[in-house]
PAZAPA-4460 file (N, C-alpha, C; in steps of 0.05 Angstrom, whole numbers, plus 32768, in hexadecimal, padded with zeros to 4 digits):
% residues 157
    n_x    n_y    n_z   ca_x   ca_y   ca_z    c_x    c_y    c_z   seq   type   mol
   84DF   7AC7   8DBB   84C2   7AC8   8DBE   84BB   7AD4   8DDA     1      M     A
   84A9   7AE7   8DDA   84A2   7AF4   8DF3   8491   7AE1   8E04     2      S     A
   848E   7AE8   8E1D   847E   7AD7   8E30   8461   7AD6   8E27     3      E     A
   8457   7AED   8E1D   843B   7AEE   8E14   8438   7ADC   8DFB     4      E     A
   844A   7ADE   8DE9   8448   7ACD   8DD1   8449   7AAF   8DD8     5      Q     A
   845A   7AA9   8DEC   845C   7A8D   8DF5   8442   7A84   8E01     6      N     A
   8435   7A95   8E12   841B   7A8F   8E1E   8406   7A8A   8E08     7      L     A
   8406   7A9C   8DF4   83F3   7A99   8DDE   83F7   7A7F   8DD0     8      I     A
   8410   7A78   8DCB   8416   7A5F   8DBD   840C   7A47   8DCD     9      R     A
   8412   7A47   8DE7   840A   7A31   8DF9   83EB   7A2F   8DFA    10      K     A
   83DE   7A46   8DFD   83C1   7A46   8DFF   83B3   7A3E   8DE5    11      L     A
   83C0   7A46   8DCF   83B5   7A3E   8DB4   83B6   7A20   8DB1    12      S     A
   83CC   7A14   8DB9   83CF   79F6   8DB8   83BB   79E9   8DCB    13      K     A
   83B7   79F5   8DE3   83A3   79EB   8DF6   8387   79EB   8DE9    14      F     A
   8381   7A00   8DDB   8366   7A02   8DCE   8364   79EF   8DB7    15      C     A
   837A   79E9   8DA9   8378   79D7   8D92   8374   79BA   8D9A    16      M     A
   837C   79B3   8DB3   8379   7997   8DBC   835C   7990   8DC1    17      R     A
   834B   79A4   8DC5   832F   79A0   8DCB   8322   79BA   8DD0    18      G     A
   8308   79BC   8DCB   82FA   79D5   8DCF   82FD   79DF   8DEC    19      E     A
   8303   79F9   8DEE   8306   7A06   8E08   82F5   7A1F   8E08    20      K     A
   82EC   7A26   8E20   82DC   7A3E   8E23   82EF   7A53   8E30    21      C     A
   82E5   7A6B   8E31   82F4   7A81   8E3D   82FC   7A7B   8E5A    22      E     A
   82EA   7A6F   8E69   82EF   7A68   8E85   8306   7A54   8E88    23      E     A
   8307   7A41   8E76   831E   7A2D   8E77   8338   7A3B   8E73    24      D     A
   8339   7A4E   8E60   8352   7A5C   8E5A   8359   7A6F   8E71    25      I     A
   8345   7A7C   8E7C   834A   7A8E   8E93   8355   7A7E   8EAB    26      R     A
   834A   7A67   8EB0   8355   7A56   8EC6   8371   7A4E   8EC2    27      Q     A
   8377   7A47   8EA9   8393   7A3F   8EA2   83A6   7A56   8EA6    28      K     A
   839E   7A6E   8E9E   83AF   7A85   8EA1   83B2   7A8D   8EBF    29      M     A
   839D   7A8A   8ECE   839E   7A90   8EEB   83B1   7A7D   8EF8    30      Q     A
   83B0   7A64   8EF0   83C3   7A50   8EFA   83E0   7A57   8EF4    31      H     A
   83E4   7A63   8EDD   83FE   7A6C   8ED5   8405   7A88   8EE0    32      W     A
   83F3   7A93   8EEF   83F6   7AAE   8EFC   83FA   7AC4   8EE7    33      K     A
   83E9   7AC3   8ED2   83E9   7AD8   8EBE   83D8   7AEF   8EC8    34      V     A
   83E0   7B08   8EC6   83D1   7B1F   8ECF   83B7   7B23   8EC0    35      G     A
   83A4   7B30   8ECD   8389   7B34   8EC2   8389   7B42   8EA7    36      N     A
   8398   7B58   8EA5   8399   7B66   8E8C   83A4   7B55   8E75    37      Q     A
   83B9   7B46   8E7B   83C4   7B35   8E66   83B1   7B1E   8E5F    38      E     A
   83A2   7B14   8E73   838E   7B00   8E6E   8379   7B0A   8E5A    39      Q     A
   836F   7B22   8E5F   835A   7B2D   8E4D   8365   7B30   8E31    40      E     A
   837D   7B3A   8E2E   8389   7B3E   8E14   838C   7B23   8E05    41      K     A
   8395   7B0F   8E14   8399   7AF4   8E07   837F   7AE7   8E00    42      I     A
   836B   7AEA   8E12   8351   7ADE   8E0C   8344   7AEB   8DF4    43      I     A
   8346   7B06   8DF2   833C   7B14   8DDA   8349   7B0A   8DC1    44      D     A
   8364   7B06   8DC2   8372   7AFD   8DAB   8369   7AE0   8DA3    45      L     A
   8366   7ACF   8DB7   835E   7AB3   8DB2   8341   7AB2   8DA7    46      L     A
   8330   7AC4   8DB0   8315   7AC6   8DA5   8316   7ACF   8D88    47      K     A
   8325   7AE4   8D83   8328   7AEF   8D67   8333   7ADB   8D54    48      N     A
   8345   7AC9   8D5E   8351   7AB5   8D4D   8340   7A9B   8D4D    49      E     A
   8329   7A9C   8D5A   8315   7A86   8D5B   831F   7A6D   8D69    50      D     A
   8332   7A71   8D7B   833B   7A5B   8D8C   8326   7A57   8DA2    51      F     A
   831A   7A6D   8DAB   8304   7A6C   8DBE   82EB   7A74   8DB0    52      I     A
   82D7   7A61   8DB0   82BE   7A66   8DA3   82A9   7A58   8DB4    53      N     A
   8299   7A67   8DC3   8286   7A5C   8DD6   8270   7A4C   8DC9    54      H     A
   8267   7A54   8DB1   8252   7A44   8DA4   825D   7A28   8D9D    55      K     A
   8275   7A28   8D92   8281   7A0E   8D8A   8287   79FD   8DA3    56      R     A
   8292   7A0A   8DB7   8298   79FC   8DD0   827F   79F0   8DDC    57      Y     A
   826A   7A00   8DDE   8251   79F7   8DEA   8245   79E0   8DDB    58      T     A
   8244   79E2   8DC1   8239   79CC   8DB0   8249   79B2   8DB4    59      Q     A
   8263   79B4   8DB4   8274   799C   8DB8   826F   7991   8DD4    60      A     A
   826E   79A2   8DE8   826A   7999   8E04   824F   798B   8E07    61      F     A
   823A   7997   8DFC   821F   798B   8DFE   821F   7970   8DF0    62      V     A
   822A   796F   8DD8   822B   7956   8DC9   823A   7940   8DD9    63      N     A
   8251   7946   8DE3   8261   7932   8DF2   8252   7929   8E0C    64      D     A
   8247   793B   8E1B   823B   7934   8E34   8221   7924   8E30    65      K     A
   8213   7929   8E1B   81FB   7919   8E15   8203   78FD   8E0B    66      I     A
   8213   78FC   8DF7   8219   78E3   8DEA   822C   78D0   8DFA    67      K     A
   823F   78DC   8E08   8253   78CB   8E15   8250   78C8   8E33    68      F     A
   8245   78DD   8E40   8242   78DD   8E5D   8225   78DA   8E66    69      H     A
   8213   78DC   8E52   81F6   78D9   8E57   81EC   78ED   8E6D    70      H     A
   81F4   7906   8E6B   81EB   791A   8E7C   81D0   7925   8E72    71      W     A
   81C0   792E   8E84   81A7   793C   8E7D   81AC   795A   8E78    72      G     A
   8198   7967   8E6D   819A   7983   8E66   81A0   7995   8E7F    73      K     A
   8194   798F   8E95   8197   799F   8EAD   81B4   79A0   8EB7    74      Q     A
   81C1   7989   8EB7   81DD   7987   8EC0   81EF   7995   8EAC    75      K     A
   81EA   7992   8E92   81FA   799F   8E7E   81F8   79BD   8E81    76      I     A
   81DF   79C6   8E84   81DA   79E3   8E86   81E8   79EF   8E9E    77      K     A
   81E7   79E1   8EB5   81F4   79EB   8ECD   8212   79EC   8ECA    78      A     A
   821D   79D8   8EBD   823A   79D8   8EB9   8243   79EF   8EA7    79      Y     A
   8234   79F3   8E91   823B   7A09   8E7F   8238   7A24   8E8B    80      L     A
   8223   7A27   8E9C   821F   7A41   8EAA   8237   7A46   8EBC    81      K     A
   8241   7A31   8EC9   8258   7A33   8EDA   8271   7A3B   8ECB    82      N     A
   8272   7A34   8EB1   8288   7A3C   8EA0   8284   7A58   8E94    83      K     A
   826E   7A65   8E9D   8267   7A81   8E94   8260   7A82   8E77    84      K     A
   8253   7A6E   8E6C   8249   7A6F   8E51   822E   7A7C   8E51    85      I     A
   8229   7A8D   8E3E   8210   7A9C   8E3C   81F8   7A89   8E3A    86      E     A
   81E2   7A90   8E48   81CA   7A81   8E48   81BF   7A7B   8E2C    87      E     A
   81C0   7A90   8E1B   81B6   7A8D   8DFF   81C6   7A78   8DF0    88      K     A
   81E0   7A77   8DF4   81F1   7A64   8DE6   81EB   7A48   8DF0    89      V     A
   81E7   7A45   8E0A   81E1   7A2B   8E16   81C6   7A21   8E0B    90      I     A
   81B2   7A32   8E0B   8197   7A2A   8E01   8198   7A22   8DE4    91      E     A
   81A8   7A30   8DD4   81AA   7A29   8DB7   81B5   7A0D   8DB4    92      M     A
   81CA   7A07   8DC4   81D7   79EC   8DC2   81C4   79D6   8DCC    93      A     A
   81B6   79DC   8DE3   81A4   79C8   8DEE   818C   79C3   8DDB    94      L     A
   8183   79D7   8DCD   816D   79D4   8DBB   8174   79C3   8DA2    95      N     A
   818E   79BF   8D9D   8196   79AF   8D86   8197   7991   8D8D    96      K     A
   8193   798A   8DA6   8193   796E   8DAE   817B   7960   8DA2    97      I     A
   817F   794A   8D95   8169   793A   8D8A   8158   7930   8DA1    98      S     A
   813E   7936   8DA1   812C   792D   8DB6   812C   790F   8DB8    99      Q     A
   812C   7902   8DA0   812C   78E5   8D9F   8145   78D9   8DAD   100      K     A
   815C   78E4   8DA7   8175   78DB   8DB3   8175   78DF   8DD1   101      L     A
   816C   78F7   8DD9   816B   78FE   8DF5   8159   78EB   8E05   102      Y     A
   8142   78E5   8DFA   8130   78D2   8E08   813A   78B6   8E08   103      E     A
   8148   78AE   8DF2   8154   7893   8DF2   816A   7891   8E08   104      E     A
   8179   78A5   8E0B   818E   78A5   8E20   8181   78A4   8E3B   105      I     A
   816C   78B4   8E3F   815E   78B3   8E59   8153   7898   8E5F   106      L     A
   8146   788B   8E4B   813B   7870   8E4F   8151   785C   8E55   107      I     A
   8167   785D   8E46   817D   784B   8E4A   8189   784E   8E67   108      N     A
   818C   7866   8E70   8197   786B   8E8B   8183   7861   8E9F   109      E     A
   8169   7866   8E9B   8154   785D   8EAD   8154   783E   8EAF   110      L     A
   8155   7831   8E98   8154   7813   8E98   816D   7807   8EA5   111      Q     A
   8184   7814   8E9F   819D   780A   8EAA   819C   780C   8EC9   112      K     A
   8192   7822   8ED3   8190   7826   8EF0   817C   7812   8EFC   113      K     A
   8165   780F   8EEF   8150   77FD   8EFA   815A   77E1   8EFB   114      M     A
   8169   77D8   8EE6   8174   77BD   8EE6   8188   77B8   8EFC   115      N     A
   8196   77CD   8F03   81AA   77CA   8F19   819D   77C9   8F34   116      S     A
   8183   77CF   8F36   8175   77CF   8F50   815F   77BA   8F51   117      L     A
   8164   77A3   8F44   814F   778F   8F41   8143   7785   8F5B   118      S     A
   8152   7781   8F6F   8149   7775   8F88   8142   778B   8F9C   119      E     A
   812E   779B   8F96   8127   77B1   8FA8   8109   77B7   8FA6   120      M     A
   80FD   77C0   8FBB   80E0   77C7   8FB9   80DC   77DD   8FA4   121      P     A
   80C5   77DC   8F97   80C0   77EE   8F80   80C2   780B   8F88   122      E     A
   80B8   7813   8F9F   80B8   782F   8FA7   80D5   7839   8FAB   123      I     A
   80E6   7828   8FB7   8102   782F   8FBB   8111   7831   8FA1   124      K     A
   810B   781E   8F8F   8117   781D   8F75   8111   7837   8F65   125      K     A
   80F7   783E   8F66   80EE   7856   8F58   80FD   786F   8F63   126      K     A
   80FF   7871   8F7D   810D   7887   8F8A   812A   7889   8F81   127      E     A
   8138   7872   8F81   8154   7872   8F79   8158   7878   8F5B   128      K     A
   8146   786E   8F4B   8148   7874   8F2E   8143   7891   8F28   129      V     A
   812F   789D   8F35   8129   78B9   8F31   8140   78CA   8F3A   130      V     A
   814B   78C4   8F52   8162   78D3   8F5C   817A   78D1   8F49   131      N     A
   817F   78B9   8F3F   8196   78B5   8F2D   8193   78C6   8F14   132      Y     A
   817B   78C5   8F08   8176   78D5   8EEF   8177   78F3   8EF4   133      L     A
   816E   78FC   8F0B   8170   7918   8F11   818D   7920   8F15   134      L     A
   819D   790F   8F21   81BA   7915   8F24   81C8   7916   8F09   135      Q     A
   81BE   7907   8EF6   81C9   7907   8EDB   81C1   7921   8ECC   136      K     A
   81AE   792F   8ED8   81A6   7949   8ECC   818D   7949   8EBB   137      G     A
   817E   7933   8EBC   8165   7932   8EAC   814F   7942   8EBB   138      F     A
   813D   794D   8EAC   8128   795E   8EB7   8114   794D   8EC7   139      E     A
   810B   7958   8EDE   80FA   7949   8EF1   80E1   793F   8EE3   140      Y     A
   80D2   794F   8ED5   80B9   7947   8EC8   80BE   792F   8EB5   141      G     A
   80D3   7931   8EA5   80D9   791C   8E92   80E2   7903   8EA1   142      K     A
   80F1   7905   8EB6   80FA   78EE   8EC5   80E2   78E0   8ED1   143      V     A
   80D1   78EF   8EDE   80BA   78E3   8EEB   80A8   78D5   8ED7   144      F     A
   80A3   78E1   8EC0   8092   78D5   8EAB   809E   78BB   8EA1   145      E     A
   80B8   78BB   8E9B   80C5   78A4   8E90   80C7   788D   8EA5   146      F     A
   80CC   7894   8EBE   80CD   787F   8ED3   80B2   7873   8ED6   147      V     A
   809D   7883   8ED7   8082   7878   8ED9   807B   7865   8EC2   148      E     A
   8082   786D   8EA9   807D   785D   8E92   808C   7842   8E93   149      N     A
   80A5   7844   8E9C   80B6   782C   8E9E   80AA   7818   8EB3   150      E     A
   80A1   7823   8EC9   8096   7812   8EDE   807C   7805   8ED4   151      I     A
   806C   7814   8EC5   8053   7808   8EBA   805A   77F2   8EA7   152      K     A
   806E   77F6   8E96   8076   77E1   8E83   8080   77C8   8E91   153      K     A
   808F   77CC   8EA7   809A   77B5   8EB6   8083   77A6   8EC4   154      N     A
   806E   77B3   8ECC   8058   77A6   8ED9   8048   7796   8EC5   155      K     A
   8046   77A0   8EAD   8037   7792   8E97   8046   7779   8E8E   156      E     A
   8060   7778   8E91   806F   7761   8E88   8072   774B   8E9C   157      N     A
***
C-alpha cells in the first residue's frame, strides 16, 4: 500500500467516526506534514467520495451545539466561519433551527443563570445574565428582550 493510499485510508476512517469539514482534514494532514499538492488531491478525493460534505457537517454541528451545548446562533456562526464554511451553507443550517426550541434553550439558560445569582442586586444580576447569554452566542436583541421579560415575571411573583 502506498503512502498516499495509507493516508486516504486513515482519513476516511477519521471522517467515518464523525462529521469532518475540509479544515479538519487539512489540519490533520498539516500535522502529518503532508505536502500542499497532495493535500488538495486527497481532499478532492474525499469530497468526491462524500467523506467530506459541508452541508452535512454544518447541519450536524448546528444540531449538536444547540441541543447539547446550548450555544446561540452567533457563536455557532463564528465557529463555522473560522472553519471556512461558506456563509450560504451556515445560513441554511441556522434557518433550520426550530424557533420554539431555540427560545426554550435561551429561557432555560437564562433561568439557570439567574437562579445561580440569587443573592445579588437586580442590576448586577441583570448585567451578569446578559453577559453570560451573549458569551453563549445568543443575539443581543433577543437576550435583552428575554431578560427584561424574566425580570418582570419575577417582580410579579
